N, C-alpha and C positions, 0 to 999 in steps of 0.2 A: 472706174467702172464704166463699161460701154453701155450706152442707153439705146433703147429701141425707139425709133422715130415713129410716132403714130399721130393721126389727125386729132382724134377726140378720145378722152378717157372719161368714163362715167362711174363714179363710186358712190355708195350710200351706206347708211347704217353702220358707221364706225363706232358711235356711242362713246366718244372720249369722256373720261370722268367716271367710268364704271370699271369694275374689276374684270369684266368679261371682254373688254375691248382689246383687239389685237393690234395695238398702235405700233408696236415695233415692226411687225410684218408689213403694216401699211406704209410705214416710212421707207422700208427697204423696197417696196414695190414702186413708190413714187420716184425713188432714186434710180430705178432701172428703166424709166421711160422718159421720153421727151415729147410731150403732147403739145399740139398747138392750142388746144382747148381742154381744160380740166373742169368737169362738172361734178360738184359735190351735191348729190341728190338727196339731201335731208338726213336728219338724225346723226350729224357728224359730231356735234357736242351734245351730250345728253343733259338737257336742262331739267328733266324730271328727277334724275338721281344725282345731280351735281352737288358736290360738297367741297368747301375750301380745304377740308382735311385730306381729300384724296384727289390729287391731280399730279401724278408722278412725272419724272423727267421724260419717259418714253412718250407720254401724251403731249407734252410740250414740244418735244422734238418733231412729232407729226405735224403740229401746227406750223412750226418753223419751216418744215420742208415744203408746205403749201405756199408759204410766203416766198420761199426760195424759187419756186416755179414761177410765181407771179413776177418777181424781180428779174427773172431771166427771159421774160417775154411771153410766157404762157398766159392766155386769157383764162381767168378763173371765174366760174359762175357758181354761186352758192344758192341752192334751192332749199327753202326751209321745209322741215318735216314736222311731225307732231311732237317729237322730243325736243326740238329747238324752236317751237312755235313762238317763243317770246321774241324772236327776231322778226316776226312777221309785221310788227308795227313799223319796221324800217324797210319794208319791201320796196323794191325798185331803186334802192340806193346804189349809185354807181360812182366808183372812185378809180379813175384811170382804167386799168384792165380788169378791175374787180367789179362784179355785179352781184347784188343780193336781191333775190326775187322769189316768188312763190311758184312760178312755172315759166317755161321758156319754149319758144318755137324756133327751130333753126331749119335752114334749107341746105340740103346736101345733094349736089348733083341733080338739082331740079325736084328733089323729093322733100316733102315737109315732115319734120320730126317733132313730135310733141313730147316734152319731158317735164315730169312733175313727180313729187314724192309718192302720192297715192293714198294718204291717210284720209282724205276727204271722202273716199268711197267706202269707208267702213265706219265712219263717225266716231273714231276713237278720241277725238278732241272735244266731244260734247257730252255733258251730263254724266249719266251712270256709266256709259261705255268708257268714258275717260278714266273713271275710278278703277274699273276692272282692267283697263289697259295698263295703267300705272302699276297696279298690283301684280299683274302677270309679268310685266317687264322687270320689276324688282326680283320676283321669284326666278325668272329665267336667268338673270345675271348671276344670282347666287348659285343656281344649279350649274351654270357653265363653269364657275370657279371650282365647284365641288367635282364636276366631271373631269376637269383638267388634272386635278390632284389625283383622282382615282385612276386615270389613264397613266399617269406617271408611275404609280405603284404597279400597275398591271404590266407595264413595259419591263420593269425590273424582273418580273417573273416570267417574261416571255409570252405574255398573254396579248390577245388582240385588243385594239381600242374599242370602247363602247361609246355610244352617244345617247345617254339618257335625255340630255337637254334637247337634242333634235326631235326625239319622240314626243317630248312634252310640248315643244313648239308646234309640232304637227297637229297635236290634239287641240292646242289653243287656237290655231288657225282654222281648224274645222269648226270649232264651237263658236268662236267670237267673230272671225273674219269670213270664213268660207272661201277658200282660195279660188275654186272654180267659178263661183259667182263673181268674185272680185275681178278676175281676169276677163271674164265674159263681158261684164259691165263696162270696163275700161275699153276693151276692144270695140264693142258696139258703138260707144260714144265717139271713139277715134274715127271709125268708118263714117259715121254720120257727119263728122266735121271735116271729112275729106283728107285726113292725114294718112301718110303712107306708113309711118312707123310711130309707135307710142312706147315710151320708156318710163318705168317707175321703179320704186324700191319698196320700202315699208314692210313687206311681208316676209323678208329674209328668205326668199325662195328664188334663186337664180333661174332664169328661164329665157329661152329664145324659141319662138314658134310663130307660125303663120295662122291667123284666125280668119276663117272664111264664113260669111253669112250671106243671106239672100240679097243684102244691100251692097256687098262688096267684100274687100279683104284688107287686112292690115297686119304688119309685123309687130307682134307683142314681145317686148324685151323687159327683163327685170334684172337689175344689177346685183341682187342678192344682198350680202352683208359682209362686214369685217369683224364678226364676233365668232362665227363658226365656219361658214363656207369660205370666207376670204376670196370673194369673187369681184370682178369688175367687167364693164362692157368697154370694148375698144373698137374704134372705127379706123380701118386702114385697108388699103388695096380695094377701095370702093365697096366694102361690106363690113357689117357689124360682127364682132367675134366676142364670145363669152370667155373671159380669162379666169383661170383658177390658180391661185398662189400655190407654189410648190415649196414646202419647207425644206426639202432635200437639196433643191437647186439654189435657192435664194439665201444669201448670207445676211443675218441681222446683226445689228450692233446695239449693245445696251447703252442707253443714254445716261450720261453722268449729270448729277446735279450741279448747276452753275454755282461757283463760289463768288460771293460779292467782292468786287475789286475795291482796293483802297482808293479813296478820293485824293486826287493830286491837286493841290492849290498852287497856282502859278504866282510868281512874284507880284504881277499886276493885280490879281484878285486879292492877294494878301494885303497889298497896300490899301485897297479900298475898304477891306474889312477893318483894318486898323483905323482908317480915317473915319469910318462910320461910328466907331466906338469912341471917337474923340468928341467931347461935349461942346467943343468950340467950333461953330460953323465957319468962323474966320480961318482957323487953322486948316480945316478940311478943304476950303476953296483955294487957299494958298498952295497947299501941297498937290492938289490935283491940277494946278496950272490954270485955274479959272480966275485967279486974282493976281 
């Protein structure tokens, strides 16, 4: 597969470990690009709903593809979100080309770009709001699964797709988060801190717009999500672009469950295993060549 060469790719809200995650499509997207920097902007693995009983091969394949990018020279930056907040205790961990952090500032062509998940601006990780956030997230994931089944049936009868989950998410954002206030607050703070661009995720609303206030202006970008919108932000040709995954153009592959391989014991290992089972230390030392 030919890959698109881009400078930076920013993705968020994949929510691996949930039924609503579009992990297979995400893997296909990663295979289609060759970024110099890959920024995973929060909620990649869903710690709120994580269960050892559900982490299918497609989700494992998505993680493997991230590591594949890392091993091929891509700089990978993992920014923590509210659903993977458990990793914040390891913030600023750096291993080779991998960085785990809570936020990052990068400079592109002399312009400062501020990137973070965005949950700190709606307090979904504190007290009562966290409870309602978890409850809403669980319900949203269930609704997305139901919505997908319903649309599959609708297509059989030639009906148009409906998105009950999107309408519910819009109502949740209005009541709990208030998107307009969220975007305005972030933009105003970015202007105050003299940033040229601010990027976040969290609210599952892909966006690219310029915000102008009496104190200045800033480009506000949101990478959206990989549950329903399947969007990402890409930087190439000296500008940011909002990418939307096209199911008709992109080919996905179903990941197969890895089968455990039989253990091969070499003759040398077999010798030592036999020697260790011998009760005589003298015999063991003699056979191993130490006596």
